[in-house]
N, C-alpha and C positions, 0 to 999 in steps of 0.2 A: 638693301635687307640689312636691316641693324643686326647683331650677335644676338638677341634675345629670340629674334624670330628664326633664325638659324638654327638654335638650339631647341626652339619648338617644333622647327619642322623634325630635326632629326630623332626628337622625343617620339612625334607621332609614328615614323617609321619604324623605330624599334617596336613599339608596341603592338603595331600592324603585324609583326612577325613572331608577336609571343615573347620576345627576349627580355631579359631581365634590364630594366633600366636604373644605373647605381649613379650617383653623383660623381664627380671627379675628385676628389680627396686633393685640397691644397696641402703636401706634405712638410710645409717651409715650419720652421721653429718658429717658436714663442720669440718675439723682439726681447722680452723679458722674462726671461727664463730664470730659473733659479741659480745659472750661474751669472745673471746680468748684475751689474751695479746695484744695490741695496742701499734704504734708507735706513735698515733695520738690521739685527743679527740674526733675522727672521731665514730658516732653510728650509726649503720644501723635503723631506726626505722620501716623498712617495705618492703619487697619484693614481686613483683607481676608477676607472671609469664603467658604472653599471647600467648595463644593455638589457634590451628585449629584444626579440624580432617583432618587426610592426608590418602592417598590410603589406607596405613596399619596400621593407628593409631594415635594416638595424638601427635601432633607435635607444638612445641614452635618455636616462630617465633619472640620475644623479653621476655626483662625483663624490670621491672621498680623496680630501686633501690632508696628509701625515706632515707635520712640521715640528721643527725643533724647540720652538718655545711657546708653550700650552697656555702663556698669560695672555700673549698677543690676541688670540682667537676671541677673547672676551669682547675684543675691541671692535669684532670684523661683524659687520652687517651684511642683512641683502642687498643694501641700497649700494655699497661699495663694487657691487659685480654687476657687470653689463656682458653680456655674450652677444657676437656677432655672428652674421650667417647662417643663423639657426632656423631649420624650414623643415615643415613636415616631412614625413616619408611617401606620402602620397604627392605626387609628381604636379597634379593639375588641383587647385584651389576647387574644394567644390560651390563656395562661395561666388567665389569671382569667375569662374570659368577659364580663368589664366593660370599660367606655370604657378607652382609655388612661391610666395615669398617670404623672407626671415620674418620670422613673430614680432607683431608691435609690443609685445607684452609677454617678458621671458619667463614668467610666473616664478623667479626664483624665490628660496626659501633656504634659511641655513638653521643647523644645529653644530652640538658641538660635544664630541664625547672623547674626553681626554686631549689629548694633543692631537684628533683627528677632526678636522671640520667637513661637515656635510653638506653639501650642495644640491638641493633638489630642483628641477623647473620643468616646466612644459617641455615634455618629453619630443624631442628633435632628431633631425636624420644625423648619424655619426658620420656619416661618409661627407658632409659638406651639403653644399650648395649643387644645381642642377649647371650654373654657369663656370661652374671651376673653383669656385672659392671655400675654402676649408673655415669651418666655424675657429671662433677664437672666444677664447673665455677671459677677461679682462679688468684689472682690480685698481685703479687710478690711486688707493690707498695706501696698497700694500702691494707693489708691481709684482713683489716676488710671488703673490699668487697667482698672476697672470701665467695662461698657458693654453696650447694647443694640443690638437692630438696625438704630435710628435713626443710631447712630454709625457704621456700618459703612460704610465709602466704596464699596469695589468687591466686588461678588459674582460670583467667578467659579462657572459650573458645568459641572462634567465631562461632556462630548461636545456637549453642548447650543450649548455656545459655538462650535462648530465649522460651526452649522448658521448657512445664508444665508437672511436675512428678504427676502420680495420680497412683489409683487402681481402678479396676473394677470388679465385681459381675456377673457369669451369667453363665450357663448350668452346673451349679454346682461347679464352680473352680472360684479363684479370681486370675487376673493378674495386673502387673505393666504395667503401660504405659506409651509413653512421647509422648506428643501432642506439634507441632507447628500451633500456628496460626499468619497470618501476623499482625502486630499490628495495620496498618490502614486499616484492612479490615472493607469495608462500608457494607458489606452482606455477602451472603454464597460465598463461595470460593471452588476451587477445591479441592481435597483429596487426596495425595499419600499414600498408605498403604504400608508399608515396611516390608516384612518377612524376618527378618536377618535369616542368617548362621548356621548350626548345631555346629559350635564351638562355638555359642554363647548361646545355650543352657542352662538351668540350672544353669547361673552365674549373678551376680550383674550386674543388667538393668545399670548401668555406664558407666561399661565395654564393654557392647554391643554397645552402642551407641557411644563409639571412636576408634571401632574396623574396621571403615569404613566409608565411605562417604553415607551409605545408608541411612540415614535419613536429612543429611545437604545439598546432592547434590540439592535438589529441589529448596530452596529458592534463594541458592546460586547462582543458574544459572539465578537467576532473575525472576523466575514464583512466582506470586502471590497466593500461594497455601497452605493450609495447609497440616503436615504431622502426619501421625499417624504410632508407633509401640508400639507393646505390646510385653512384655519380657517373654519368652515360658521359664518356670520354670522346666518343666521334663525335663529328658537328651534326646537328639538327637535319634530321630526316628530310625537314620543309614540307613545303605544298606539292603534289604529285605523286606521292610514295606509294597510292593506290594502282601507279600505273608502271610500279620499278618493284621487280619482282627482289632486285639486290638490295633495295633500302626495306622491304619487307622483312627480308630476312635478317639484315643490322638488326631489326626494331626485336624481332623473334630472337635473335641469339642473348642481348640483352636479357630478355625476360626467362629465357632458359637458365642463365644463368642464376637470375632471382630465384626461379623455383627451386633450385638445389640449395641455394641458401637458404629459404625459408623450410625446405623439408628436415634441414639440417639442425632447423632451430625448434621445430616439430622432436625429431629423435631425440635431443639434449632434453626434451622438457621444457623446455624455455616458453614455447608456443601452445596454445589451444589449437588443436588443429579442428576444430568444431568452428574457431571464431576468428579466421581469417580472413581480413580485408582487403582489397586493392584501391586505389582511388591514384586519380594525378589530372591535370588540367594543362589544357591546351595543346601541345605534342606531347605532353603526359596522359591527358585523358585519350588520345588517338592509340597510344601504347599500352592503355589501359584495357582498352576494348581488344587488342589482340593479346593479350595475356589473357583475357577471359577466355578468346575462341583457343588458347593452345591448351590452357591448363584449367578447365572450368570445376575439376574435381577438388581444386585447391581450397576454392575461395566460399565465405559463407553470403558474401555481399560485396557491391562495389558502387562506388558512384565516381559516373564519367563526366567531369567538367568541360564546357566549352572546347570540347574534342576537337581536334585534326582529323586529318581525311586521308588513314593510310590502309583504307580497307576497299572506300570505295570515295570518287573521285565528287567531291562535291563543291567545294569555295569557289570562288570567282578565281582566285588566282591560279589553280591546276585548271581550269577550263569549265568549272560550275556543272548546271546539269540542264536538262532542256525542259523534262517532264517529273515530276515530282513523284506520280505514282510509278514510273518505272524506276526511279530512285530508289523509293521502298523495294520494290520488287529484286533491283541489283543488292540490296542488303540482306534480303531475302535471303539470295544465293550465294552470297559472301558468307553467312552464316551456316547456309549446310556447305560450305564448300570445303578446302581446304588451308593448311598454315605452314608455316617452320618449326621443328623443333631438333634439338642435339640428340644425334645417335652415337651415343659411345663407342658401340662396335666399329661403326666408319670413319669416325671422329670428324663428322663434320656435321652441316645442317641439312634437313631431309625435309619434304613434305610429309606431312599426314593431314587425315581427315579429321574437321572438325567434328567434334561429338557433341551433337545439335541439341539433344534432350537433355544432356547435362548444362551445357551455355544456358539454355532456358531454365533451367532451375536455378541459376543463380539471380536471387533479387539485385536489379541493376536501378540506380537514380541517375537518370538522367539530369544534369541542370546547365543552363545555360542564360546568358544575357539575351532579351528579344533580338536589340539593333545590335549585336557583337557585330564589328565591322573588320574584325582579324579572323576570324571560325566562324562562319553563319550559323545560327542556331536551327537553321534546316539540317543540320548532320544529325543534331540531338533527336530532333522529332522523328526524323524519317527513321534513324536506327529504332527509336521506340515503337513506331508503328509496325515495321518491319518483325520485332519480337511478338508483338500483338498477334499479327497474322502468321505467324509460326506457333501461337499458342499459348503464351507466356501470359500470366494474370498477377504478377509479382512485381513488378518492375511499375517507376513513376518517374515523372518526368516534371519539372518547372522550366518555366522562360519567365526571369524576371522583365518587368517593364524597367524604362528609366527614371521611373519615380522611386522603385521598390531599389535599384541598384544607388540611387541619391542617397537613400536612409542610409548607407553603408561608405558614405563619403565618396564614391564612386561617380564622376562629372559625365555627362553626356557632351562636353565642349571639346573643341578643338576635332571637330567630325568625329566625334564618340570612339577617339583612339582608345579611351580607358574604359569602355565597355567591355572591353575584352576580359578584365579580372573580377568575371565572376565567381574566383575560388574566394574571392573574400567573403561572399555570402556564405559559401560552405563553411568554410573555417570560422567565421564570427559565431556561428549560431549553433546551438545544442539544446534548444529548448524542446519541448513536445513536436512531433510533427517536422522538424527540419531535417535535412538531409543527414547530419551528422548523428543526431538522437535516432532516427529509422536504422541506418546503417547497423548502431550497434545491437538493435534489437534482432538483426539476423544472426540464424546460427546453423551449421550443417548438423544433420544427424551422423554421427560415423561411428554412435558408441555400438556395442554388443546388442542382440536384439533381446537379449533378456532384460526385462526391464527391474528396476530395484523396486521392491515394495516398501511402501509407507504406511505404518500405523495411523488409523484415525480414531476418534474416540465422540462419539455422539452423548450431546449434553441436554438433558431432559430438565424442565419445569414443571411444575403443577399450577396451572393457571383456575381460573374459577371454572372452567369447565372440564378440569382433568390435566392429567401430563402429556405433554408434548415434546417433542425434540424441536428444540429451538437454538440449536448450537453444535456446530461439528469443527473439532479439531484436529489438526493435521499437525503432527512432528513432524518437519523438516530438518532438522537440526543433525541428522546420520550424514545427511546430501551437502548441506552446507558449509560443515566444517568451522571454519575460521570467515566464514562469508558471511555477508546479512542481505536478506531480500531489500530491493529497492522498492518501498513502501509507494512511493509515487507511481509506480507502476500496476499497481495492484488495483482488480477491477471487480465488481462482481460478477462478470461474467466470464471470469477467469476459469471458475470453479464450475462444473453441472454438478446437480446434488439429485438424485434422484431414490425415491423410498419405496421398498416394497416391505409388506407386514402378512402373515400366514399364521393362521388357528391351530395352534398345537394340541388342541383339547377336542379337534374336528378334524381328524386326517389332514392337517395343513392346509386347510381352505385358504383361498387367497382371498385376502381382508382389502388389499390393496395394492396396487402393481404398478412399479416404474412411475409413480406421480411424480413429476418434477415440482422439486422445491426451491423456492423462491429466495435467494440469496440476497439479503439485505444490506450486508455492509461486511467489509473485510477487514483487519486486521493482523498484524504479526507482533509477537515478542517471543524473544530467546529462542526465535526460529520455530515456534508452533504458531500455525495460520488458524487465524479463528474466522468461520465463516458464521455468522448470525443468520437465523434464518426466519422468514416471516411466519407469523403462527395467528390463529383467529379461531374464533368458536365455531366450529361445523368446518374447520379448515380439511380440506383432504392430504391422505399421505402424512400423517404428523401425530398421531396419538399411538401411543405405546399399549394402551388396553383395548380389548374390543369387548364391547355387552355385549351379551350373548343373550338374545331374546328367550332361546331355549332354557339356559338357566337363570337366566336373572339375573346374572353377576358381570362383574365387570372382573375379566380376565385378563392375564400377561399376552399379546402378542409376541409372535417372533420378529424383531423389527428388523429388517437389511439392508444397509444403504450402499449405493454406488456412486461413486465419487468420481469424475473424470476433469481431466487439467485439459483445457480448451487453447490454452497459450503457453508460450514459453514463458518461465517466470524471470525477469530482468533482476538482476544482482547488482550490489551496490557497488563491483569492482567492474561493473559492465561485463561482465561473463553472466551467462544463463542456464538456468536449466530447460533442457527440451521437453516440451508437452509428452512427446514419446517417450522420454525416458522412465518414468515412474507408473507404476502401478499403485493401487491404495487397498488397504485390509482394514476390515471393521474390528476394532478391538470393544472393549464394552460400551456400555450405557450408564451414563453417571449423572445423578442427580444431589449437587450439594446440600439441599434442605433435607431430602428423605436420607441422606448420608449422615448426618447430625444425630439422627436416632439410632437404638442399637436393638436388635431383633433379640427375642427370646420366648423361652414357652415355661409355662408354671400354671401348675394348677388346673392342668387341661385346657389351655389357652393358649394359642399364639400371641405374643404382645409386641409392638416397638415403643422405645421409651427414648424420651429425650433427657439428658442430664444436663441441668441449667450450668452457662459458662463459671458462676461464681459458687458451684456446688460447695467448694472446698474452704469456704469461707469462715468456716466453724457455727453457721447458723441454720437452722431449720425453715426449710421454703414449703413454699405450697407445692400442692400435687391437683393437676388437672386431668379428670379424666374423660378420653372423647369415646362414644361410642359409635360408630360408622352405621349406614343405613344399611337396608337390605341388599342391594348391589354390590356391597364392598366385603361380604362375607364368604367363607371359603366353598369351595364344591367340588365332593368328589375327591379326586386326585388334585386338584386345584388350588391347595392351601398355600398361597403365597406369602403371606405375612405381610404384604406389602400394600394391598391395592386400598385398607383404611387410609393409608399419607395419599396414595397417589389418583385417587379418583376424585379429588376435591380438596378444598385447602382447609377443612374441618380443624383437623389436627396439628396442623402447620400452621396455622394463622398464631395459635397459641405462641409456637415457637420462635415467631419472627422476634427481631430484636425490640422493636414498638411495644411488644406484648409484654415480653420479658421483663422491660424497664417498669412496666406498669405493676408487673406481680413482685419486681425486685430480686427475677430469677424462677421460674418456677418449673418443677418436674412436669412433663406431658407423657402419659399413660396411654396409649390407643392399641386396646386389643383387637385381637379377629376372632368373631365368630366362626366357628367350624362350620357352620350351615348360615342360619337366621337366627337371629335373638330372642325374636316372639314364637319363633316355631319351635325351639327349645326350650322356652319358657321356663320354669324353676330350674332348670339345668343351666342356663346361662347366667341366672343371678345368681347361683350357687358359687360357679366359677368365678365369676367375675368380683365378687365380694372375697373370696378367697387370695384372687390374684391381689387387689387391691391391699391386703391386709399383708401380703408379701413384701408389696414395693414396700409399704410405709414401715415395717421393721428392716426392711434392708440399708434402706436410704435415710439420709437426715432431712426427713419429711414433717412438716407442722400438722399434725393430726388435726388441729382445731381449723387449717384451711385448706379442706379436701372440698374441691368444686365439680360438677359433673355437668357436661354437656353432651349432647346427640342430637343427630337428624332422623327423621323419616323411622325406622326399624330401630335406631337409635336412639332417637326419642322418646317410643317406648321404653327401650332400657332406662332412661334415664330417670323417668317417672316411676318406672317399678324399682328400681335400684334406691330410689330415696323412699317409695314406700315402705321396702323390703328392710333397709337400713335407715329409719326415719332420724338416727342422731350422728349420721356420718358426714353428712355432707354441708358445709357452709352456706353452699347456694347449688341451684340445679336453674338448667337453662335446655329446656325440651325447646327442639326447633323442628317445625312442619311436623310434629311428635304423634307418631301413628298410635296412641293409647285408646283407641275408642271402646277398647273393649274393657277395660278398667271402670269395675263400677264407680258411683258418686260417692260410696263410703269408703272405697278406697283411696278415691283423689282427696276426701276431705282430711284423711291423716296428714296431708300435706300442709297443713293450716299453718303451720309454724315455720315453715320451710322459708328460706328466701327463692321465689320462684321469677322466671324472666324468661315470658314464651315468645316466639317470633313465629311470623306466620306468612304466607300472600293469599289474598283474596281467591287469586288465579287460579290456587293448587286443586288440581282434579285428582292429585294421587293419593293426598289427605286431605280432607275437605276440612275445614277447622271448623265447622258448625260442631261437630260431635267430639272434638279433641281441644283445641286451645281454648275456643268459645267457653266451651261448658267449664272447663277449669278454671277460667277467671272469674265466669259467673259464680262458683261453688267459693272461688278464694280470691273476692275483690282485692285483696292486699297486694296480688301477684302483679307484676309489671308485663303488658303484652302489648308487644310492637306490630303492629299491621301493617301489610304491605298491599297495594295494588296489583303490583305486578313486581317480577324480580326484574330489574331493569338497571345497568349497573355500566356506566361508562358507556353510553349508549347503547350499548347490544341487549336484546331482550331473551331472556333466558327462560326455560319452563318454568311454571310457578310454583312446581313443588322445591326449588333449587333456592329457596331462600336463605339455606346454611350459607351461601355467599356474602350476604351482607354481616353476618355475627362474624364469620374469618375474617373480614375486612374491619372488623370493628366498627361498626357504621351505626346502629340502634345506640340512640340517645336517650336519656330521661333525669329530667331535674339539672341537666350541665353534666352529667357523668356520661361516660362511654359506658358500655356492657361492660368492657372488661375493667374499667375502672369500678364497677358497681361489684363486679365480682369479687374482685382485691380486696375489696372493703371491707367483706363478709368475714366473719369467724363465728365459730363457735365459742371461743374465750369469752370471759366477761366484759375485757376491755375493748373497744370498737379498732379496729385498724383506721388510724387517721391519717397517716402519712403517703396517702396512695397519691401515685402524679397525679395533677389533675390538668384538665385540658388547656394546650398553651403553657403550662410549667417546662418541657422539654419540646425540642423537636422530635417528632417520630415518622417513621418511612412512609411514604406515602400510600403504603397498601394498608395501614392502619389510620390513617389521618380523615376524619370525615368529609363525604364529598358534598356537592351542591345537588344530587340528586333527589327529586322528590319523591320520599318513598312512604309518606304517611295519608291517610284515608279519612273521611269523615263517616258520620253514622249512614247506613244507606235501609234498604227496604229491609231487607231478611233480619236485620237486628230487630228493628219496630216489630216487624210479624212475631218473634221470638219474644217481645216486652208482652205482646197482645196475649201470648199461650200460656204467662203465669212467670218469666223469669223477671217481670218488673222493669220498669224504666230506669232503673239502677245501674243495669249491664250496660243500656246505651249511653248513660252519662260517664261511666266510669270509663269506659273505651275512649270515649271521645276527649275526656281530661287527658289522659293518657297520650294521647294525640298531639295536644294541643301543649303539651311539655316538652315532648320528645320534639 
């Protein structure tokens, strides 16, 4: 057998017992050291090796060589260097299935910073090759720059250098430990406890720390977490510990010391008691399981990787097992049996009963390679099944195939000796669903039962069909402090939203109750979580108004929302907010658009007034008066002065950004009738006229550009206000206007006014024949837009709701939208010529023309009207307007 085969055989045996396998570094100094004869005056002052902990040991990634003569470095190139005996930290080459050989390509690059040369290369094992040869950096051009490990002055190791070393005494023993705490930690942080493998038992702690990434992987994955490892100074417990109480007691004694150290870190305020995790591999995996059995109340979660068998004999080296079902039963019995713990009063290890229910409550992720030849994967599977039989529903298990192991550089060659290294899979992955990611999502709830109350605000929007709650904002800033929410963990099912509404004007009758609102998206900014809610026409549990059939009014409902957190909230520092730690309290309902209006009362009327953003520009601005329909008036005690803004977008449409651009900044006045405009008749007209005069005299309003629009009962008001004040309005827009009681003589007084009417043929509340049709026949110069139905964005609304078209600025005539037409009208002698035209500027979607087919052509009813005496002109005029628009 040649030397290489002997080394390979020894390697396989070492791996089979879970031992760390480090190459034997040849510590001979470089033949060409800085003290050797030189061809130049170049002197090497300092050599620094920059290393990191790799999957199979310490690997160097660069060297920094500080020299005396800076000028010489400008003549040094990468091709001047060569590296001998540089190999991977993975002992078996994944490509060849043979022991790792030195790299064919060093991958050397050089850079210079002052008098320091930085040499970067393909990372290689700092401890040399597995045949005992050490690495050597050579430079034939400048022999002074040649060196080996003995010439290195300083070795820096990424992440590991940030660990604090110390000793701790408890349970009759003293152990060395290494502890990492994030330098920027501003309070208690999670803690990962790493139990190292059997190959690292009884050796120097520094060798254990570089054996694999067991301690460095967690902070290097980006988690804001502390990491603790104690060095087990006794010999590895090995196989057969399940049958040896003395070995079990020694394992448990080490764990008792760790438990005491963990509790001290919690008491000191270093560690978050709700987020302590334990994990380990091989012998460390077995110790992890016994640790959980001893002190389950300490841990929020665990990963048991390729575990040894100090609980029940599983592996072939310890006698194996004959029957799998019996093996599972044995584990069940063990998890309900006893372990050892330290008794301070007796100063010795004593037995204690396992708190099985607490143990079941700790989520455990079992990980193993299917074909592990050192510790059989059956151990993990049997423990997982035993917990399931005991009632666990939280644990997980993964058994990786050879192919999955190979994806992380683990070869199944040499009889699968390296397949034991499944910890590489655990430590190299923190994506969603990975064991590492999963573990950090676990938390214990040891907080007081009293929950912190968090306020939330309901946000409403007025849609075509009225005001609805479309958003919830939850202010978590008081809970977060300096922490932030991990946005990648936010999901739409994280919060449950239930809506209830009652009628305050009808003995608090329930309008809807516990209606589940659908969360369509979730986001967070400055600690405020925003839940966007689905809204639609006739949607359940969304409206803030109740249309009372008895009153014929849209009355404000008392709306109450209930928010439930269904999952822990993951934070960017890897901590969480427990789902049971918070309760939620509803604050106000806020509508950004309606809040832009100011409420007032004058001349016998409540009103809402929108002041344009450019009101202070020193110019006079138009005034648009909107008269609401009958459903938005006051009713007895329900004088809310808001329904005229919230029931539809009639007034809001004129306050939108696009509309304001068209009008050059316009005041929008929306009075509210205390009852009904038409029912109060002349009183309504007198109060409204006085209110308009008050507003005109109070604000910088252009008296030549006052426009009036209204729908239904507000359409009656629009027409009759124009009849009452024939020289007040530059344009009037009656929409589905209910002025059927007005005489032809009264309507003809409007012949000199600019009129644009809008109606839908299927309006059964105010039929167009005796209203809009009649007015258009009397005043053919009026513009009249007629729609088949009220259908917008694919939604069919009641035929009476043609105000939707106007609020969206959809009717057009001769290339002008209805808003542009209004804005162009003035009572002054000089016409308005600078009104924004279609395409001049980009306007919001809500006022841009849509592709809906809104216009109709002559129909049978109109022909009948022509026959009975209105003449064919009405038909021709209507058709022509339709074609124009």
